[in-house]
N, C-alpha and C positions, 0 to 999 in steps of 0.2 A: 827062293825067297823066304824069309823068315815071317812067321805070323807075330803080330803084335796086339797087345789089347792095352787099352787106356782105362785107368780107374780115376773117379773123382775122389779127392782126399777125404774132405768132411763129410761124415755120415756114411761113407762107403767103407773106406779102409780105416779110419779111427773114428771114435765116438766123439760126438759133439759135446760141448760143456754148457751147462745151463749158468747164465749169469744173472743172479739175483737182482743185481742193481738195474741192469737192462731188461729184466723179466723175460728173456728169450735165450734160445739155444744159439751159440756161436762156435766158430773154430777154436782150437786151443791157442792159447797166447804164449804159453811156456812150455818147454820141453815136458816139465813134470806133470803137464795136464794131457799128454798124449796117450791115449789108450787104444791099441790096436784090437780091432774086434777079432775074436777067435775064428769066426767062419772065414774071415778074410785071408787069415794065414793057410787055412785049409785049401782054399780056391787057389792061392798062389802056388802052392805047392803042386796042386793037381795040373796047373797050367804049364809048369816048368816041366813036368813030366811029359807033357804033350808038345815040348820044344817051342814054347811060346817065348819070344824076346822080352827081357827085362832089363832096365837100367837102373 
């Protein structure tokens, strides 16, 4: 049996975007707004080394 892990995207894998017009943080709306957190990449690589399943 393979081990799997599920990540929430917004605020966990990628940074949220502050919308001035809405005065709140939201998910990225465009690919150019997506910024992956450095710590997330480190954790993903560590989990791959431990044979976790990724799609």
